[in-house]
C-alpha positions as CSV (number, residue, x, y, z in Angstrom):
1,M,-168.8,-88.3,125.1
2,Q,-171.7,-87.8,122.1
3,Q,-170.6,-87.7,118.8
4,T,-172.3,-85.2,116.3
5,K,-173.8,-87.4,112.9
6,Q,-172.1,-86.4,109.7
7,P,-174.7,-84.6,107.4
8,W,-174.8,-86.5,104.0
9,T,-172.5,-84.9,101.3
10,E,-175.5,-87.1,98.5
11,I,-178.8,-87.6,99.6
12,I,-180.5,-89.9,96.4
13,Q,-184.0,-89.8,96.9
14,S,-187.4,-90.1,94.0
15,K,-188.6,-86.1,92.4
16,S,-190.8,-84.3,94.1
17,S,-192.4,-83.0,90.9
18,L,-192.6,-84.8,87.1
19,F,-191.2,-81.3,86.1
20,S,-188.2,-80.5,88.2
21,V,-185.2,-80.6,86.2
22,N,-182.0,-80.8,88.9
23,L,-179.6,-78.7,86.7
24,A,-177.3,-77.7,90.0
25,E,-176.4,-81.7,90.4
26,V,-175.9,-82.4,86.6
27,W,-173.6,-79.7,86.6
28,R,-172.3,-81.4,89.8
29,Y,-171.2,-83.9,87.5
30,R,-169.8,-82.6,84.3
31,D,-166.6,-84.7,84.1
32,L,-168.7,-87.4,83.7
33,L,-170.7,-85.8,81.0
34,F,-167.2,-84.7,79.8
35,L,-166.1,-87.7,80.0
36,L,-169.6,-89.6,78.1
37,V,-168.9,-87.6,75.4
38,K,-165.0,-88.3,75.1
39,R,-165.7,-91.9,75.1
40,D,-168.2,-91.8,72.5
41,F,-165.9,-89.8,69.8
42,I,-162.7,-91.9,71.0
43,T,-165.0,-95.4,70.8
44,F,-166.8,-94.7,67.4
45,Y,-163.8,-94.0,65.5
46,K,-160.7,-95.9,67.0
47,Q,-161.2,-99.0,65.3
48,T,-161.5,-96.4,61.6
49,I,-159.1,-96.3,59.2
50,L,-160.0,-92.1,58.5
51,G,-161.2,-91.9,61.4
52,P,-163.1,-88.1,61.7
53,I,-162.8,-87.6,58.4
54,W,-165.5,-89.5,58.0
55,F,-167.5,-86.8,59.0
56,F,-166.0,-84.7,55.8
57,I,-166.6,-87.8,53.6
58,Q,-170.6,-89.2,55.6
59,P,-172.5,-85.2,53.9
60,L,-170.9,-85.2,51.1
61,L,-171.0,-88.0,49.0
62,T,-174.4,-87.9,50.2
63,M,-174.5,-84.2,49.1
64,L,-173.1,-86.3,45.9
65,V,-176.9,-88.6,46.0
66,Y,-179.4,-85.0,46.3
67,I,-177.5,-83.3,43.6
68,I,-178.0,-86.5,41.6
69,L,-181.6,-86.8,43.0
70,F,-183.2,-84.6,43.4
71,G,-181.3,-81.5,41.2
72,Q,-180.7,-83.2,37.7
73,I,-183.5,-86.3,38.2
74,A,-186.2,-84.1,40.1
75,K,-185.0,-80.6,39.3
76,I,-186.3,-79.1,42.6
77,D,-186.8,-75.6,41.8
78,I,-183.9,-73.9,44.8
79,N,-184.4,-70.9,44.1
80,N,-181.6,-70.1,41.5
81,V,-179.1,-71.1,45.0
82,P,-175.9,-73.0,43.8
83,Q,-177.3,-76.9,44.2
84,I,-174.0,-77.5,46.6
85,A,-174.7,-74.9,48.8
86,F,-178.2,-75.8,49.1
87,F,-178.3,-79.7,49.5
88,L,-174.8,-79.1,52.0
89,S,-177.1,-77.0,54.2
90,G,-179.3,-79.1,54.6
91,I,-177.2,-81.7,55.2
92,T,-175.5,-80.0,57.3
93,I,-178.7,-79.7,60.2
94,W,-180.3,-83.0,59.4
95,N,-177.8,-84.7,60.4
96,Y,-177.1,-83.5,63.8
97,F,-180.3,-84.1,64.6
98,S,-181.5,-86.9,63.1
99,E,-178.5,-88.7,64.9
100,S,-179.0,-87.5,68.4
101,L,-183.1,-88.4,68.7
102,T,-181.6,-91.9,67.0
103,K,-179.3,-92.6,70.3
104,I,-181.8,-90.9,72.9
105,S,-184.4,-92.8,72.0
106,T,-183.1,-95.9,73.0
107,V,-181.1,-94.0,75.8
108,F,-182.6,-96.1,79.0
109,K,-182.3,-100.3,77.1
110,D,-178.6,-99.3,76.0
111,N,-177.6,-98.0,79.8
112,A,-179.0,-100.3,82.0
113,S,-176.1,-102.0,82.6
114,V,-174.6,-98.7,84.0
115,F,-178.0,-97.3,85.6
116,G,-178.4,-100.2,87.8
117,K,-175.3,-100.0,89.0
118,V,-174.3,-97.2,89.6
119,Y,-176.7,-92.9,90.7
120,F,-176.0,-89.9,88.4
121,P,-178.7,-87.8,87.3
122,R,-180.1,-89.6,84.4
123,L,-180.1,-86.5,81.9
124,I,-176.7,-86.7,82.2
125,M,-177.1,-89.3,79.5
126,P,-178.5,-87.6,77.1
127,L,-177.1,-84.8,77.7
128,S,-174.0,-86.6,76.8
129,I,-175.4,-87.6,73.2
130,V,-176.8,-83.8,72.5
131,F,-172.8,-82.8,73.3
132,S,-171.4,-85.9,70.8
133,G,-173.2,-85.5,68.4
134,L,-172.3,-81.1,68.6
135,M,-168.9,-82.3,67.9
136,K,-169.5,-84.0,64.8
137,F,-171.8,-80.9,63.4
138,L,-169.6,-78.3,64.2
139,V,-166.9,-80.6,61.9
140,Q,-169.5,-80.6,58.8
141,F,-170.6,-77.3,59.3
142,T,-166.9,-76.0,59.0
143,L,-166.9,-77.6,55.9
144,F,-170.4,-76.0,55.5
145,I,-168.9,-72.7,56.0
146,I,-165.8,-72.9,52.8
147,V,-168.1,-73.4,51.2
148,V,-170.6,-70.0,51.5
149,L,-167.2,-68.5,51.4
150,Y,-167.0,-69.7,48.1
151,Y,-169.8,-69.2,46.5
152,T,-169.5,-65.6,48.4
153,Y,-166.0,-63.9,47.4
154,V,-165.5,-66.3,44.3
155,E,-168.2,-67.6,42.9
156,E,-170.9,-64.4,43.7
157,S,-173.8,-66.5,43.6
158,I,-175.1,-65.9,47.4
159,H,-175.6,-63.6,49.5
160,P,-175.7,-64.0,54.0
161,T,-178.5,-62.2,55.6
162,I,-178.1,-61.2,59.2
163,W,-179.8,-64.2,60.2
164,I,-177.2,-65.5,60.4
165,L,-176.5,-64.5,64.0
166,A,-179.2,-66.6,64.9
167,T,-177.2,-69.3,64.3
168,P,-176.3,-70.1,68.0
169,F,-180.7,-70.0,68.9
170,L,-180.9,-72.2,65.7
171,I,-179.3,-75.4,67.4
172,L,-180.3,-74.8,70.4
173,L,-183.8,-76.0,69.1
174,M,-183.0,-77.9,67.0
175,A,-181.2,-79.8,70.5
176,L,-184.1,-79.0,72.7
177,F,-186.4,-81.3,69.8
178,A,-184.0,-84.1,70.1
179,L,-184.5,-84.4,74.0
180,G,-187.9,-84.1,73.8
181,I,-189.1,-86.4,71.1
182,G,-186.3,-88.8,72.2
183,M,-186.9,-88.6,76.0
184,I,-190.1,-89.3,74.9
185,F,-189.2,-92.2,72.6
186,S,-187.0,-94.0,75.3
187,S,-189.1,-94.0,78.0
188,L,-191.9,-95.7,75.5
189,T,-189.8,-98.5,74.2
190,T,-188.8,-99.1,78.1
191,K,-191.9,-101.1,78.2
192,Y,-192.6,-101.1,74.1
193,K,-189.1,-102.5,72.2
194,D,-190.8,-102.5,68.8
195,L,-191.3,-98.2,68.8
196,T,-187.5,-98.5,68.4
197,F,-188.4,-99.5,64.7
198,L,-191.2,-97.4,64.2
199,L,-189.5,-94.9,65.1
200,T,-186.0,-95.6,63.1
201,F,-188.9,-95.6,60.3
202,G,-190.4,-92.6,61.4
203,I,-187.2,-90.6,60.9
204,Q,-186.7,-91.3,57.4
205,L,-190.0,-90.9,56.4
206,F,-189.9,-86.9,58.9
207,M,-186.7,-85.7,56.5
208,Y,-189.6,-85.4,53.5
209,A,-191.3,-83.4,55.7
210,T,-188.7,-81.4,56.3
211,P,-187.5,-78.5,54.2
212,V,-184.1,-81.0,54.0
213,V,-183.8,-81.7,50.0
214,Y,-186.0,-79.0,48.9
215,P,-187.4,-74.9,50.1
216,I,-190.9,-74.5,51.4
217,S,-191.5,-72.5,48.3
218,A,-190.8,-75.1,45.8
219,M,-194.4,-77.3,48.0
220,P,-197.9,-76.4,46.3
221,E,-199.4,-73.7,48.1
222,R,-201.9,-76.3,49.3
223,L,-199.2,-78.3,51.2
224,K,-197.2,-75.4,52.4
225,W,-199.2,-75.5,56.2
226,I,-198.8,-78.9,56.6
227,I,-194.8,-78.3,56.6
228,K,-194.4,-75.1,58.8
229,L,-196.6,-76.8,61.4
230,N,-193.6,-78.8,61.3
231,P,-191.1,-77.5,63.7
232,L,-188.4,-78.1,62.0
233,S,-189.4,-76.3,58.8
234,G,-188.9,-73.1,60.5
235,I,-185.8,-73.6,61.5
236,F,-184.7,-74.8,58.4
237,E,-186.1,-72.4,56.3
238,C,-184.5,-69.3,58.8
239,F,-181.2,-71.1,58.5
240,R,-180.8,-71.5,54.3
241,Y,-182.3,-67.5,54.7
242,G,-179.1,-67.1,56.3
243,Y,-176.4,-68.5,55.0
244,L,-177.7,-69.2,51.3
245,G,-180.1,-65.3,51.0
246,S,-183.0,-66.9,50.1
247,G,-185.9,-69.1,50.8
248,T,-189.0,-67.4,52.7
249,F,-188.3,-67.9,56.3
250,E,-191.1,-65.8,57.7
251,T,-190.7,-64.4,61.7
252,S,-193.1,-65.8,62.6
253,D,-192.1,-69.6,61.9
254,I,-189.0,-69.1,64.1
255,L,-191.3,-68.4,66.8
256,T,-194.3,-71.0,66.0
257,S,-191.1,-73.8,66.1
258,T,-190.4,-72.7,69.2
259,A,-193.3,-72.4,70.6
260,L,-194.2,-76.4,69.3
261,I,-190.2,-77.3,70.6
262,S,-191.0,-75.9,73.8
263,V,-194.1,-77.3,74.6
264,L,-192.9,-81.2,73.4
265,F,-190.0,-80.7,75.6
266,I,-191.9,-79.7,78.5
267,I,-194.1,-82.9,77.9
268,G,-190.2,-85.4,77.7
269,V,-189.0,-83.8,81.1
270,I,-192.6,-85.0,82.3
271,I,-192.3,-88.6,80.6
272,F,-188.7,-89.4,81.6
273,N,-188.6,-88.8,84.9
274,K,-191.4,-90.3,85.5
275,V,-190.2,-93.6,83.7
276,E,-186.7,-92.9,85.3
277,K,-188.3,-94.8,88.7
278,D,-188.3,-98.2,87.8
279,F,-187.7,-98.0,84.7
280,M,-185.5,-101.1,85.7
281,D,-188.4,-103.2,86.4
282,T,-189.2,-103.2,83.2
283,V,-186.6,-102.2,80.6
């Protein structure tokens, strides 16, 4: 009696296209994504005394330093917005972007032992970092909302606009930007390890090329066009315009940011897909 062959439940093979992003496969591994996010949250804070309270302490201490350095000493013009609300707005979204980018940039190197033993969509790892960072962002964002509500209804010194509705889209843009740049650097560091140090230093410099501690309106006219080339500039200005009601935000800035981030994300996917096939030989 001839036996019928049973179809394979899973076929592992190289992608046929560098542009391929198998979202259906990623969705099938959603439980793994959840476990990785949970692991990141628990392992990072399980041996700390204050635990998740650090989510609040970190932006508050950073905000205090910025108020002293840039508010009191440098006296940067922030368009009469309360210093606490202004600096906290920049810190909240910058922390999410910078931490996500830093961790994604070493995802191949940090997880080489796992990648070499078991198969799962490699894109799961960078996505887990983005979602883990999102949990921290939401906690710090809650703190920021409390400050906004205070200055809106108690002090009546800020006036939010309808652009607060763009918040989910702005977060998505930051996540895609971190994914795109992070995947590029993660792919390159499999062969060139010293790029990790370059990125760490570069992120610190990049913060000053981004309107985190200053509004674009405070920059000299001859330098504004350079700052606007930064894809994050439109995001930061839109975020502040939405919640603080101040700034020089223009719709074209967001359109420019969206276009640039989309291109960088596509490049990141192409390089990531190319490297993941044989990175174990070089990592």
